[in-house]
C-alpha positions as CSV (number, residue, x, y, z in Angstrom):
1,M,-15.5,18.6,-33.7
2,D,-18.6,16.8,-32.3
3,L,-22.1,18.2,-32.8
4,I,-24.8,16.6,-30.8
5,L,-28.3,17.5,-32.1
6,W,-31.0,16.7,-29.5
7,R,-34.6,17.2,-30.5
8,H,-36.9,18.3,-27.6
9,A,-38.9,15.5,-26.0
10,E,-42.6,15.0,-26.5
11,A,-44.6,18.2,-25.7
12,H,-48.3,19.1,-25.4
13,E,-49.9,19.8,-28.7
14,H,-50.5,23.4,-29.8
15,P,-53.8,23.7,-31.8
16,E,-52.6,26.9,-33.6
17,L,-49.8,24.9,-35.3
18,L,-52.5,23.5,-37.6
19,T,-52.8,27.0,-39.0
20,G,-49.1,27.3,-39.6
21,R,-47.9,29.6,-36.8
22,P,-44.9,27.9,-35.2
23,G,-42.9,30.1,-32.9
24,D,-45.8,32.2,-31.5
25,A,-46.1,32.9,-27.8
26,Q,-48.4,29.9,-27.2
27,D,-46.1,27.6,-29.2
28,M,-43.0,28.8,-27.3
29,A,-44.8,28.1,-23.9
30,R,-45.6,24.5,-24.7
31,R,-44.4,22.2,-21.9
32,L,-43.3,18.5,-22.0
33,T,-45.8,15.8,-21.4
34,S,-45.2,13.4,-18.6
35,R,-44.0,11.0,-21.3
36,G,-41.7,13.7,-22.6
37,E,-40.2,14.3,-19.1
38,K,-39.4,10.6,-19.0
39,Q,-37.9,10.7,-22.5
40,A,-35.7,13.7,-21.6
41,A,-34.5,12.1,-18.3
42,R,-33.6,8.9,-20.1
43,M,-31.7,10.6,-22.9
44,A,-30.0,13.0,-20.5
45,A,-28.7,10.2,-18.3
46,W,-27.2,8.5,-21.3
47,L,-25.8,11.8,-22.7
48,D,-24.3,12.7,-19.3
49,R,-22.3,9.5,-19.3
50,Q,-21.0,10.2,-22.8
51,L,-20.2,14.0,-22.8
52,P,-16.9,15.4,-21.6
53,D,-17.0,18.1,-18.9
54,G,-16.1,20.8,-21.4
55,A,-19.1,20.3,-23.7
56,R,-21.0,23.5,-24.6
57,I,-24.8,23.3,-24.5
58,W,-27.2,25.5,-26.4
59,S,-31.0,25.4,-26.3
60,S,-33.9,27.0,-28.1
61,P,-35.7,29.4,-25.8
62,A,-38.9,27.3,-26.2
63,V,-40.0,26.0,-22.8
64,R,-40.1,22.4,-24.1
65,C,-36.4,22.6,-25.2
66,E,-35.4,24.3,-22.0
67,Q,-37.1,21.5,-20.0
68,T,-35.3,18.9,-22.2
69,A,-31.9,20.7,-21.6
70,L,-32.6,21.0,-17.8
71,A,-32.8,17.2,-17.6
72,L,-29.1,17.0,-18.4
73,G,-28.2,18.9,-15.2
74,R,-25.5,21.0,-16.8
75,K,-25.2,24.7,-17.6
76,F,-26.7,25.7,-20.9
77,K,-27.5,28.9,-22.8
78,L,-30.7,29.8,-24.5
79,R,-30.3,31.2,-28.1
80,E,-32.9,32.8,-30.3
81,E,-31.1,31.3,-33.4
82,L,-32.5,27.9,-32.2
83,A,-36.1,28.9,-32.0
84,P,-38.7,27.0,-34.1
85,E,-38.2,27.4,-37.9
86,G,-34.6,28.5,-37.3
87,D,-32.1,28.7,-40.1
88,P,-29.7,25.7,-40.3
89,L,-26.9,27.9,-41.3
90,A,-27.4,30.2,-38.3
91,L,-27.2,27.0,-36.1
92,L,-23.9,25.9,-37.7
93,E,-22.5,29.4,-37.3
94,L,-23.5,29.5,-33.6
95,V,-21.7,26.2,-32.9
96,Q,-18.7,27.2,-35.1
97,W,-19.0,24.1,-37.2
98,P,-16.6,22.5,-38.2
99,L,-13.9,24.5,-36.5
100,G,-15.1,24.4,-32.9
101,K,-12.7,22.9,-30.4
102,S,-15.2,21.3,-27.9
103,P,-18.3,19.2,-28.4
104,V,-21.5,21.1,-28.7
105,V,-25.0,19.9,-27.8
106,V,-27.9,21.7,-29.5
107,V,-31.4,21.2,-28.1
108,G,-33.8,22.2,-30.8
109,H,-36.7,21.6,-33.2
110,Q,-37.7,19.9,-36.4
111,P,-37.4,20.7,-39.2
112,T,-34.2,22.7,-38.4
113,L,-32.3,19.8,-36.9
114,G,-33.2,17.5,-39.7
115,R,-32.1,20.2,-42.2
116,V,-28.7,20.4,-40.5
117,V,-28.3,16.6,-40.6
118,A,-29.2,16.5,-44.3
119,R,-26.8,19.3,-45.1
120,L,-23.8,17.9,-43.2
121,L,-24.3,14.4,-44.5
122,G,-24.9,15.5,-48.1
123,L,-28.3,14.0,-48.4
124,T,-30.4,14.7,-51.4
125,E,-33.5,15.3,-49.4
126,A,-34.0,18.8,-47.9
127,D,-34.2,17.4,-44.4
128,C,-34.0,14.3,-42.3
129,S,-36.6,13.2,-39.8
130,V,-35.4,13.5,-36.2
131,K,-37.7,11.8,-33.7
132,K,-38.8,13.6,-30.6
133,G,-36.3,13.1,-27.8
134,A,-33.7,11.6,-30.1
135,V,-30.0,12.5,-30.4
136,W,-27.9,12.6,-33.6
137,W,-24.2,12.7,-32.8
138,L,-22.1,13.9,-35.7
139,R,-18.4,14.4,-35.9
140,H,-16.2,16.4,-38.3
141,R,-12.8,15.0,-39.0
142,D,-10.0,15.6,-41.5
143,R,-8.4,12.7,-43.2
144,G,-5.6,13.6,-45.6
145,G,-6.8,17.2,-45.8
146,V,-10.3,16.2,-46.7
147,G,-13.1,17.1,-44.2
148,R,-15.8,14.6,-43.6
149,T,-18.9,14.4,-41.4
150,V,-19.5,11.0,-39.9
151,V,-22.4,9.7,-37.8
152,V,-21.2,8.6,-34.4
153,T,-24.6,7.4,-33.2
154,V,-28.3,8.0,-33.4
155,Q,-30.2,7.3,-30.2
156,T,-33.8,7.4,-29.2
157,P,-35.1,7.5,-25.7
158,E,-37.0,4.2,-26.2
159,L,-33.8,2.3,-27.1
160,I,-31.8,3.5,-24.1
């Protein structure tokens, strides 16, 4: 199974985040900056060339994630489980990791995506830093009855 974690592109800042209120209505309505729109378009063009037609795409309901997913030009579903400060285990359950049959793209947020990466790769840190607009492509495979997660690629919009 392939799991593609795509952090939303650069968005306008939300002053309330300084008080520790991610996920409130103002935060959920934050839009991409013009730079973020370019990041999303660049990464979407690359992803579109790599993804098979049957890939499933899930997005956080936050506007900045929805805008990022829209850049891909494919059908996607919004899921509350992917909202800011989401539970990494809920994300993995949603995508049916590691037993899913088709590749899954998740457009979401830090720190959730970084926590998923850390968990799947067995890192000692609680989470891994995922840059805005970046993609982490992970694959689960069985070799000799032993399941492993491997990193297929990590891409940032600036390097594409």
